[in-house]
C-alpha positions in Angstrom: 165.9 -10.7 -195.2 164.4 -11.3 -198.7 161.6 -14.4 -199.7 160.3 -15.2 -202.7 155.8 -15.6 -202.4 155.5 -16.3 -206.0 157.1 -16.7 -209.7 154.4 -15.5 -212.3 155.5 -16.6 -216.1 155.3 -14.2 -219.4 151.4 -13.8 -221.0 149.8 -14.6 -217.6 146.6 -12.8 -216.5 144.1 -11.5 -214.1 146.9 -11.5 -211.0 145.5 -10.6 -207.2 147.5 -10.9 -204.5 147.0 -9.6 -200.7 149.7 -9.6 -198.2 148.2 -9.1 -194.6 151.0 -8.0 -191.7 153.8 -5.9 -191.3 155.6 -6.7 -194.0 156.3 -5.3 -197.4 156.1 -6.6 -201.2 158.4 -5.5 -203.9 158.5 -6.7 -207.2 161.2 -8.1 -209.4 160.6 -8.4 -213.1 163.1 -10.3 -216.4 161.6 -10.3 -220.1 162.4 -12.4 -223.3 165.4 -11.0 -223.7 166.8 -11.6 -220.2 166.5 -7.7 -219.0 165.8 -7.5 -215.4 164.2 -5.2 -213.4 163.1 -4.3 -209.7 160.3 -2.1 -208.3 160.2 -1.5 -204.2 156.0 -0.5 -204.6 156.9 2.1 -202.1 153.6 4.4 -202.7 149.8 3.5 -203.5 149.2 4.5 -207.3 148.4 3.1 -210.8 151.9 3.0 -212.7 153.3 0.6 -215.9 156.2 -1.8 -215.0 157.0 -3.9 -218.3 154.3 -2.3 -220.2 152.2 -3.8 -217.6 149.9 -2.1 -215.8 149.9 -2.3 -212.1 147.8 -1.3 -209.2 148.9 -1.5 -205.9 147.3 -0.1 -202.5 149.1 0.3 -199.5 147.3 0.1 -195.7 149.2 0.2 -192.7 147.8 -3.0 -192.4 147.8 -5.2 -195.5 148.8 -4.0 -199.1 147.3 -5.6 -202.2 148.2 -5.8 -205.6 146.5 -6.0 -208.7 147.8 -6.9 -212.8 145.2 -7.6 -215.4 147.8 -8.5 -218.0 149.1 -10.6 -220.1 152.2 -10.0 -218.5 154.9 -8.8 -220.5 157.6 -10.3 -218.9 158.1 -13.1 -216.5 157.1 -11.8 -212.4 158.5 -12.7 -209.2 156.7 -11.1 -206.0 158.7 -10.8 -203.4 158.5 -10.0 -199.4 160.7 -7.3 -197.5 160.3 -8.5 -194.0 159.9 -5.6 -191.9 158.5 -6.8 -188.3 158.8 -10.0 -185.7 155.3 -10.7 -186.4 154.2 -13.4 -189.7 152.5 -11.9 -192.4 150.4 -13.9 -194.7 150.1 -14.2 -198.4 146.8 -14.9 -200.5 147.2 -14.5 -204.3 145.4 -16.0 -207.5 145.9 -15.7 -211.8 145.2 -17.7 -214.4 148.2 -19.0 -216.7 148.9 -18.1 -220.0 146.6 -19.9 -222.8 147.8 -23.1 -224.4 144.7 -24.6 -225.1 142.2 -23.0 -227.4 138.2 -23.8 -228.9 138.8 -24.9 -232.3 135.7 -25.3 -234.8 135.6 -28.2 -236.7 134.8 -29.0 -240.3 131.0 -29.9 -241.4 129.6 -33.6 -239.7 128.1 -35.9 -242.3 124.6 -34.6 -243.9 122.2 -36.2 -241.7 119.8 -37.2 -245.0 121.7 -38.5 -248.3 118.8 -36.8 -250.4 115.8 -35.2 -250.0 116.7 -32.4 -247.9 119.2 -32.5 -244.4 121.3 -30.6 -242.1 125.0 -31.0 -240.7 126.7 -29.4 -238.1 130.1 -27.6 -236.8 131.3 -28.1 -233.3 134.0 -27.3 -231.1 137.3 -29.7 -230.0 140.1 -28.3 -227.8 143.6 -27.5 -229.2 146.1 -27.7 -227.6 149.0 -25.0 -229.3 152.3 -26.7 -227.9 151.5 -29.6 -229.4 149.3 -29.2 -232.4 147.0 -31.8 -230.6 143.0 -32.5 -230.4 142.9 -33.0 -225.8 139.9 -33.9 -223.7 137.7 -30.8 -223.4 138.1 -30.2 -219.7 141.5 -28.5 -220.5 139.5 -25.4 -222.5 137.2 -24.9 -219.8 140.2 -23.5 -217.1 140.1 -20.4 -218.6 137.1 -18.0 -218.1 137.6 -15.9 -221.5 138.3 -18.9 -223.3 134.4 -19.6 -224.5 133.4 -22.5 -226.6 132.1 -21.7 -229.9 128.5 -22.4 -230.6 127.9 -25.1 -233.0 126.1 -23.6 -237.3 123.8 -25.6 -239.0 123.6 -25.2 -242.7 120.9 -27.4 -244.9 122.2 -29.6 -247.3 122.0 -32.7 -249.7 118.1 -30.6 -251.3 118.1 -32.7 -254.5 115.0 -34.8 -254.7 115.7 -38.7 -253.5 114.9 -40.3 -256.8 112.6 -42.9 -255.5 109.7 -40.0 -254.3 107.4 -38.4 -256.2 108.2 -35.1 -256.0 110.1 -32.7 -253.6 110.6 -34.1 -250.1 109.8 -30.5 -248.0 112.7 -28.6 -246.2 112.2 -28.0 -242.6 114.4 -25.0 -241.7 115.6 -25.1 -237.9 113.5 -22.6 -236.5 111.9 -21.5 -233.2 109.6 -24.3 -234.2 111.5 -26.6 -235.1 114.6 -27.3 -232.3 117.9 -28.6 -232.6 118.3 -32.6 -232.0 119.1 -32.7 -228.0 120.4 -35.0 -225.2 117.3 -36.9 -223.7 117.8 -38.9 -220.2 116.7 -41.8 -218.6 115.8 -41.2 -214.4 118.8 -42.0 -212.3 118.3 -45.7 -211.0 118.3 -46.5 -207.5 121.3 -45.6 -205.2 123.8 -48.7 -205.2 124.3 -47.9 -201.2 122.2 -46.1 -198.6 124.9 -44.8 -197.0 128.3 -44.0 -196.4 128.4 -43.4 -200.4 127.4 -45.3 -203.2 126.8 -44.7 -207.5 123.7 -44.4 -209.4 123.7 -44.0 -213.0 120.8 -43.9 -216.0 121.4 -43.7 -219.6 121.7 -41.0 -222.1 120.9 -40.9 -225.9 120.2 -38.1 -228.3 117.2 -37.7 -230.0 115.5 -35.3 -232.5 111.7 -33.9 -233.0 110.0 -33.3 -236.2 107.7 -30.4 -236.5 104.5 -32.4 -235.6 106.4 -33.4 -231.8 107.1 -37.0 -232.9 110.6 -37.4 -231.0 113.1 -40.6 -232.2 116.6 -41.2 -231.3 119.7 -40.3 -234.1 123.1 -40.6 -234.0 125.3 -39.1 -231.0 127.1 -36.3 -233.4 123.7 -34.5 -233.6 124.2 -33.6 -230.0 127.9 -32.9 -229.8 127.4 -28.9 -230.2 126.0 -29.1 -226.6 127.9 -31.4 -223.6 126.9 -34.9 -222.9 125.2 -35.3 -219.6 126.9 -37.6 -217.3 125.5 -41.3 -217.0 127.3 -41.6 -213.6 127.0 -39.7 -210.5 127.6 -40.4 -206.6 124.7 -40.9 -203.9 124.0 -41.3 -200.4 127.5 -39.5 -199.4 126.7 -39.5 -195.7 128.1 -41.5 -193.0 126.1 -44.4 -192.4 124.2 -44.6 -189.3 126.0 -46.1 -186.2 125.5 -47.3 -182.5 126.3 -44.6 -179.6 126.4 -45.6 -175.9 125.4 -43.8 -173.3 127.0 -43.2 -169.7 126.9 -46.2 -167.4 124.2 -46.4 -164.9 125.7 -46.7 -160.9 125.5 -50.5 -160.1 122.7 -52.4 -158.4 124.4 -52.9 -155.4 126.0 -50.8 -152.5 128.0 -54.4 -152.0 129.5 -56.8 -153.7 128.5 -58.2 -157.3 125.9 -56.6 -159.0 125.0 -55.2 -162.9 125.3 -52.0 -164.3 123.0 -50.9 -167.8 123.6 -48.2 -170.4 121.4 -46.8 -172.9 123.0 -47.8 -176.5 121.2 -45.4 -179.6 121.6 -46.1 -183.0 122.6 -42.3 -184.5 122.4 -41.0 -188.3 124.9 -38.6 -189.4 122.3 -35.6 -188.4 122.3 -36.8 -185.0 119.4 -38.0 -184.9 117.8 -41.6 -183.3 116.9 -43.8 -186.3 117.3 -47.7 -187.6 119.4 -49.3 -189.5 122.3 -50.3 -187.5 123.4 -53.6 -187.2 122.6 -55.7 -184.4 125.8 -57.4 -184.8 128.1 -54.7 -183.7 125.7 -53.0 -181.2 127.4 -52.8 -178.5 126.0 -54.4 -174.6 123.4 -52.8 -172.8 124.6 -54.3 -168.8 127.7 -56.0 -167.4 128.7 -56.9 -164.5 130.2 -54.7 -161.6 131.4 -55.3 -158.1 131.5 -53.0 -155.3 134.4 -53.2 -152.8 132.2 -52.8 -150.2 131.9 -56.2 -148.2 128.4 -57.1 -147.5 128.5 -58.6 -143.7 130.4 -57.8 -140.6 130.6 -61.3 -139.3 132.2 -59.7 -135.4 129.8 -57.3 -134.6 126.4 -58.4 -132.7 123.8 -56.3 -134.5 119.4 -56.5 -133.7 118.3 -58.4 -136.4 116.0 -55.9 -137.4 119.4 -54.3 -138.8 121.1 -57.4 -140.3 118.0 -58.7 -141.8 117.1 -56.5 -145.1 120.3 -57.0 -147.1 119.3 -60.6 -148.8 116.1 -59.2 -149.6 117.5 -56.0 -151.0 120.4 -58.3 -152.5 118.0 -60.2 -154.1 115.7 -57.6 -155.5 118.4 -55.7 -157.2 119.3 -59.5 -158.9 115.8 -59.6 -160.2 115.6 -55.8 -161.2 115.6 -55.2 -165.1 116.1 -52.0 -167.0 113.7 -51.3 -169.6 115.9 -51.8 -173.1 114.9 -52.0 -177.3 114.1 -56.0 -176.5 109.6 -56.2 -175.0 110.9 -57.8 -171.4 108.8 -57.8 -167.6 109.9 -55.0 -165.9 108.1 -55.2 -161.9 108.1 -52.2 -160.0 108.6 -51.9 -156.1 107.6 -54.1 -153.5 104.7 -52.8 -151.5 105.5 -52.7 -147.8 104.7 -55.6 -145.2 101.4 -56.3 -144.6 102.7 -56.8 -141.0 104.4 -54.8 -138.6 106.1 -58.0 -136.6 106.2 -61.6 -137.6 105.1 -62.9 -141.4 103.0 -61.4 -143.5 102.9 -60.4 -147.3 104.2 -57.5 -149.8 102.9 -57.4 -153.8 104.0 -55.4 -156.3 103.2 -54.8 -160.4 104.6 -56.5 -162.8 104.1 -54.8 -166.7 105.6 -56.0 -170.0 107.7 -52.9 -171.7 110.1 -51.6 -174.2 111.9 -49.0 -175.0 111.1 -46.9 -178.8 114.8 -46.5 -179.4 113.5 -43.0 -182.2 111.8 -41.2 -179.3 113.4 -42.6 -175.9 110.3 -43.0 -174.5 109.1 -46.3 -173.1 105.6 -48.2 -174.0 103.3 -51.1 -172.4 103.2 -54.0 -174.6 100.6 -57.5 -173.6 102.1 -59.4 -171.5 102.6 -61.9 -174.7 104.8 -59.8 -175.8 107.6 -60.5 -173.0 109.5 -64.1 -173.1 111.0 -65.8 -170.4 109.7 -66.2 -167.0 107.3 -63.6 -165.1 108.7 -62.2 -162.3 106.7 -63.2 -159.3 103.8 -60.1 -158.2 103.7 -62.0 -154.3 105.7 -63.1 -151.9 106.0 -63.2 -147.7 108.1 -61.4 -145.8 109.7 -61.0 -142.3 109.2 -58.2 -139.9 111.5 -59.2 -137.3 110.0 -60.8 -133.5 106.7 -59.7 -131.7 108.2 -59.3 -128.3 108.4 -55.6 -129.1 112.0 -56.3 -127.8 115.0 -56.2 -131.0 116.5 -59.7 -130.2 120.0 -59.7 -130.4 121.7 -63.0 -132.3 125.2 -64.5 -132.2 126.9 -64.4 -135.5 126.2 -68.1 -136.2 122.5 -67.9 -134.8 121.9 -64.9 -137.2 123.4 -67.7 -140.3 120.9 -69.8 -139.2 118.0 -67.5 -139.7 119.2 -66.1 -142.6 119.1 -69.8 -143.9 115.6 -70.5 -142.5 114.7 -66.9 -144.1 115.9 -67.9 -147.7 113.6 -71.3 -148.0 110.9 -68.9 -146.6 108.7 -68.8 -149.3 109.2 -72.6 -149.5 107.7 -73.3 -146.5 104.4 -72.6 -147.2 102.4 -74.5 -149.7 99.0 -75.8 -151.0 97.4 -79.0 -150.5 93.9 -81.2 -150.2 91.7 -81.1 -147.6 89.0 -83.7 -147.8 86.3 -83.1 -149.9 82.9 -80.8 -148.5 79.6 -82.5 -148.5 77.8 -83.3 -151.2 75.7 -80.8 -153.2 72.5 -83.2 -153.0 71.5 -86.5 -150.3 69.7 -88.4 -153.4 69.7 -88.7 -157.4 73.5 -87.6 -158.3 75.5 -84.4 -156.9 79.1 -82.9 -156.9 81.2 -82.5 -153.9 84.3 -80.1 -154.1 87.9 -80.6 -153.2 88.9 -78.2 -150.2 92.0 -76.7 -150.9 94.1 -74.9 -148.1 97.5 -73.2 -147.1 99.2 -75.4 -144.8 103.1 -74.9 -142.6 104.8 -77.6 -144.3 106.8 -78.0 -141.3 104.0 -77.8 -138.3 101.1 -78.7 -140.8 98.9 -76.1 -139.1 96.7 -73.9 -141.6 98.4 -70.7 -142.6 96.6 -67.6 -143.7 95.9 -68.0 -147.8 98.5 -64.4 -148.3 101.6 -66.7 -147.2 100.7 -69.3 -150.2 100.7 -66.7 -152.9 104.1 -67.1 -154.6 103.3 -70.5 -155.5 100.0 -72.5 -158.0 97.1 -72.9 -156.7 95.8 -76.6 -157.5 92.9 -77.1 -160.1 89.9 -77.2 -158.7 88.2 -81.1 -158.3 84.8 -82.0 -158.7 84.1 -85.3 -157.8 80.0 -87.8 -158.1 78.1 -88.3 -155.4 74.5 -89.4 -153.9 73.9 -91.5 -157.0 71.5 -93.9 -155.8 67.8 -92.4 -157.1 65.5 -90.9 -154.8 62.5 -92.7 -153.4 59.2 -92.2 -155.4 57.1 -89.2 -152.7 
């Protein structure tokens, strides 16, 4: 079985073709007079086919065909299949030249009198249509070199209005030809995702003293004009990249989960510039299908009481984000081993620095919203030494009272101290104590730390003047 790889037309040059695989190359040719012939390309060597010199190399796993050209006939390269495996073919060649540079006549003289100069240029000419076409068509052929411009002096007669003759300066190494000059590129129209920038290009001339002045563009046409527009910042814009979700903040029921969202540039580096409108959310609700209570079992109170406080802690929990936020640390252990005590924790104002992925502490006034409490009461079970058991309804009542535990104790004014002076004017200070609001008994001050302490109150006393001594 045979198959055509490529047809290479009369006049083509610099042909190189490589076949890799078990198959074999062979040639078919057809002259302009219609004479056909074939060549099996069976051995390595150099030989003539239709007056074109061919170099062929045959290897166990590949075959290479080279023809410098120009071809004197139409060549068709075919494959003769010899094996089950596929072969690959790579080829390159230059088609016949149909566009050539053509030198122009001299442009008009640069001066009407007193001596000037004039230049030729080159234009790309289509040999088939006998028309001038864009220069790019003549750049396709490596050997098709553009002719250099010619320069000559002209209009050497003195100007009628001048006294004497105008000095003629030959264009040598010390007097350069007119040249293109450009302004700096403008700023890119887009910081990413592809934009454009522009500049202005003009033709200028430099005299023997080094003074530069603008001149007509045709004087610079002996060299290509520099581009005035170019693409810029063609890399992708930064985009949000969301990391994996954290585990749910609770072990049963409904809680929250968090994730880190970073702004990543085209190099994979942390950066800014992502739109806040398209930022993925960093937290969402989650539900753990495990029930949070077992109503029909009778369990020791110590085993069941912590769940409410744990759920409350997890609900208050916060993850450090790119917005300043209050971040509470873990509660300390209860101050007592049984009964009612107190707990403390540290609350910080922190922010996530997205570039370095590090956490920074900020002043407290940088965080908005209510600050989480740093003190609270805690209950460590009865002090009888034995873990009491409660029926489900009793446990529910106990839970209810614990939920209002922080509201059970509060600061209250309890009268005033004695006057600081017996006469002549003194002051009395209001006494503030921590009270159990149900029993009206004085309690330890640590039980009232979660509520605000009343302001200090002073009043005047013993205003009567002191008797003379």
